[in-house]
C-alpha positions in Angstrom: -41.2 1.8 45.6 -44.4 1.0 44.4 -45.6 2.6 41.3 -48.8 1.6 39.4 -49.1 -1.4 41.6 -45.8 -2.5 40.3 -42.3 -2.3 42.7 -39.7 -0.4 41.5 -35.8 -1.1 42.6 -34.0 1.8 43.5 -30.3 2.1 43.2 -29.8 5.0 45.3 -26.0 6.5 44.0 -27.2 9.7 45.7 -26.1 8.1 48.5 -22.7 7.6 46.9 -20.5 10.9 48.2 -16.7 11.6 49.2 -15.1 14.5 50.0 -17.6 15.9 52.7 -20.6 15.3 49.8 -18.8 17.9 47.3 -18.3 14.7 44.8 -21.7 12.6 45.1 -24.0 10.7 42.6 -22.5 9.8 39.3 -20.0 12.7 39.8 -18.4 9.9 42.1 -18.6 7.7 39.5 -17.2 9.5 36.8 -14.4 11.1 38.3 -13.0 7.7 40.1 -10.4 6.9 37.8 -8.8 10.7 38.3 -9.3 10.9 41.9 -8.1 7.1 42.0 -4.9 8.1 39.7 -4.0 11.7 40.1 -0.3 11.5 40.4 -0.6 11.1 36.8 -2.1 14.4 36.1 1.1 16.4 35.7 -0.5 19.4 35.0 -0.8 22.1 37.7 -4.1 23.3 36.6 -7.7 21.6 35.6 -10.0 23.0 32.9 -13.4 22.9 32.5 -16.7 24.4 31.5 -20.5 24.5 31.8 -23.3 26.4 33.9 -22.6 28.3 36.8 -24.9 26.0 39.2 -23.3 22.4 37.6 -23.0 19.4 40.1 -19.7 18.9 37.6 -18.4 22.1 38.7 -18.6 21.5 42.0 -17.0 17.6 42.0 -14.3 19.1 39.6 -13.6 22.1 42.2 -13.7 19.2 45.4 -11.5 16.9 43.3 -8.8 19.6 42.7 -8.8 21.6 46.1 -8.1 18.0 47.6 -5.3 17.3 45.4 -3.7 20.4 45.6 -4.5 22.1 41.7 -5.9 25.1 40.5 -9.3 25.0 39.0 -9.8 27.4 36.0 -13.9 26.8 35.2 -15.2 28.7 32.3 -18.7 29.8 31.7 -21.3 32.2 30.3 -21.9 35.9 31.4 -23.3 35.3 35.1 -26.3 37.0 35.6 -25.5 40.3 38.0 -28.2 39.0 40.4 -26.3 35.6 41.0 -23.3 37.5 41.4 -25.1 39.9 44.2 -26.2 36.3 46.2 -24.2 33.6 45.4 -26.2 30.4 46.4 -26.1 26.2 45.8 -23.2 24.9 43.8 -21.7 28.6 42.8 -21.6 29.8 46.2 -20.0 26.8 47.4 -17.4 26.6 44.4 -16.1 30.1 45.0 -15.4 29.1 48.6 -13.4 26.3 47.3 -11.6 29.0 45.5 -12.7 27.7 41.9 -10.9 30.4 38.9 -14.3 31.2 37.5 -14.0 33.1 34.2 -16.7 34.5 32.0 -16.8 34.3 28.6 -19.3 36.4 26.2 -21.5 34.0 24.5 -19.9 34.1 20.8 -16.3 33.4 23.1 -18.1 30.7 24.9 -19.4 29.3 21.5 -15.8 29.7 19.2 -13.7 27.8 22.3 -16.2 24.7 23.3 -18.0 24.1 19.7 -21.4 25.2 20.8 -24.3 22.9 22.0 -22.7 19.8 21.2 -19.3 21.1 22.6 -16.0 19.8 22.1 -13.2 17.0 22.9 -10.6 20.0 23.3 -11.0 23.6 23.8 -10.3 25.6 20.5 -8.9 29.1 20.5 -6.7 30.8 23.0 -9.0 31.6 26.0 -7.5 28.9 28.3 -5.1 28.6 30.7 -1.4 26.7 28.9 -0.2 23.6 30.7 -4.2 22.5 31.7 -5.9 19.1 31.9 -8.9 19.4 30.0 -12.4 17.8 31.8 -15.2 18.2 29.5 -18.2 19.5 30.6 -20.6 17.0 32.9 -17.1 14.7 33.5 -18.0 13.6 30.4 -14.8 11.9 29.5 -13.6 8.1 28.3 -11.9 7.9 31.6 -15.7 8.0 33.5 -16.2 4.5 32.0 -14.0 3.3 34.6 -15.9 4.0 37.8 -19.4 3.4 35.3 -18.2 0.0 34.9 -17.9 -0.8 39.0 -21.7 0.8 39.2 -22.7 -2.3 36.1 -21.0 -5.0 38.1 -23.1 -4.5 41.3 -26.2 -4.3 39.2 -25.0 -7.2 37.9 -24.2 -8.6 41.3 -27.6 -7.6 42.4 -29.5 -9.5 39.7 -28.0 -12.4 39.7 -28.1 -12.8 43.7 -31.7 -11.5 44.2 -33.3 -11.6 40.8 -32.6 -14.7 39.9 -30.9 -13.2 37.0 -34.9 -12.5 35.4 -35.5 -9.7 33.0 -34.4 -6.2 34.3 -34.7 -2.9 33.2 -32.9 0.0 34.1 -34.0 3.4 33.7 -32.1 6.6 34.4 -32.0 10.6 33.8 -29.2 11.4 30.6 -27.4 14.9 30.3 -24.4 14.1 28.2 -25.3 10.4 28.4 -22.4 9.4 29.6 -23.6 7.4 32.5 -26.1 5.3 30.1 -24.2 4.6 27.3 -21.3 2.8 29.4 -23.1 1.3 31.8 -25.5 -0.1 28.6 -22.2 -0.6 27.1 -21.6 -2.9 30.3 -25.1 -4.6 30.9 -26.0 -5.2 27.1 -24.0 -8.3 27.1 -25.7 -9.8 30.1 -29.0 -9.0 28.6 -29.9 -6.3 31.2 -31.8 -3.6 29.0 -30.8 0.4 29.5 -33.7 3.0 29.0 -32.9 6.6 29.1 -34.3 10.1 29.2 -32.9 12.8 27.6 -32.8 16.1 30.1 -30.9 18.4 28.5 -31.6 18.3 24.8 -33.3 16.0 22.4 -33.1 12.4 21.0 -30.5 13.6 18.6 -28.5 15.9 20.9 -28.1 13.0 23.1 -27.3 10.3 20.6 -24.6 12.6 19.0 -23.0 12.8 22.9 -23.0 9.2 23.5 -21.5 8.3 19.8 -18.4 10.3 21.7 -18.0 7.2 23.4 -19.7 3.8 22.3 -20.7 2.6 18.9 -24.2 2.7 17.7 -25.1 -0.9 18.8 -24.2 0.7 22.6 -26.6 3.2 22.8 -28.6 2.6 25.0 -33.1 3.0 24.4 -33.7 6.9 24.1 -37.2 7.8 25.6 -38.9 11.2 24.9 -41.5 13.1 26.3 -44.7 14.2 25.0 -43.8 17.7 26.5 -40.6 19.5 25.1 -38.9 20.4 28.5 -35.8 23.5 27.9 -33.3 21.8 30.5 -33.8 23.1 33.9 -36.8 25.2 33.3 -39.1 25.4 36.0 -42.4 23.7 35.3 -45.2 23.1 37.9 -45.5 19.7 36.7 -42.3 18.7 37.6 -42.2 20.1 41.1 -45.7 18.0 41.6 -43.7 14.9 40.5 -41.1 15.6 43.0 -43.4 16.3 46.2 -45.0 13.3 45.3 -42.1 11.0 44.8 -40.9 12.6 48.4 -44.5 11.1 50.0 -43.1 8.1 48.4 -39.7 8.2 50.6 -37.8 9.2 47.6 -35.9 12.5 47.3 -35.1 13.3 43.7 -32.9 16.0 42.3 -34.8 18.6 40.9 -33.5 19.5 37.2 -32.9 15.9 36.1 -35.1 13.6 38.3 -38.8 14.6 37.8 -38.4 15.0 34.3 -37.2 11.4 34.5 -40.2 9.9 36.3 -42.8 12.2 33.9 -41.6 10.5 30.4 -41.5 7.0 32.5 -44.7 7.1 33.5 -45.8 8.3 30.3 -44.3 5.0 28.6 -45.4 2.6 31.5 -46.4 0.4 29.4 -43.4 0.3 27.0 -41.5 -0.3 30.3 -43.6 -2.7 32.1 -44.0 -5.5 30.0 -42.2 -9.1 30.0 -43.0 -9.6 33.6 -40.0 -7.8 34.2 -38.4 -6.2 36.8 -37.7 -2.2 36.8 -35.2 -0.5 38.4 -34.6 3.3 38.7 -30.8 4.7 38.7 -30.9 8.0 41.5 -28.0 9.1 39.9 -27.8 12.2 42.4 -27.7 16.0 42.1 -29.5 17.0 45.1 -26.8 19.4 46.0 -28.4 21.5 43.3 -31.7 21.8 44.4 -31.1 24.9 46.3 -30.5 27.2 43.3 -33.2 25.0 41.6 -35.9 26.1 44.3 -35.0 29.5 44.2 -35.6 29.4 40.5 -39.1 27.8 41.1 -39.7 30.8 43.7 -38.5 33.4 41.2 -40.8 32.1 38.7 -43.8 32.0 40.4 -44.1 28.7 40.9 -44.0 28.0 44.5 
């Protein structure tokens, strides 16, 4: 892409998919170790939790189906209109026979540790003999696949960029991809910048510290306007449309917010005669339900 008269490379992980596209983008990276070592999963039940339109939910559901495991997914109360008219990832997960368990807000918080989540579920509201996959597939096993991503970037950097200054920009939910990517790219002098799309900088830092030390946390860049996770906003929809005109189809939750913050901080990024690379982490499979939210909120 050419943005502000600057060439921006795009790493197209959105095109990376397995299992008929149900495992796509950075979820392929995060789950690759489990897919390759499925024989080590002795439990008959995979257990995870999160939002009802989660891309990770759909990816884990597809993985569970392919390896012959039951998948129990715990979530907060599902709105009645969503149950009546399932769409997006929720509808696809139901078709994959996911056992979706609704917990009231207090039980959910007690079981999974509140907004920061937990390494293991607490309490008694879960099946016995399960294999635990944290929300968003944010687990130590994810580093294996993300290291492959880092190696791909390093090989491109050596072959086509002559090892010149390179800055990587990507969105973050739990920050798993950004943290492990920075850990593996920093020794080469490649800088990683990331935008928190779920919480603020402090929240994202706490999430990343579950996996990496302080020195391996990438540069976190926040926007001028606070953004509640997945909240429809006409400015984000406009960025989404503009990027599509340029030939890049983004997911509607993480992508536009990342580009909004990226453009706000362009002077921080575009200096030192560096090359910029945007990592498209995927998530397009969630656009159907997010577009419905925009429509229902009168933003379309």
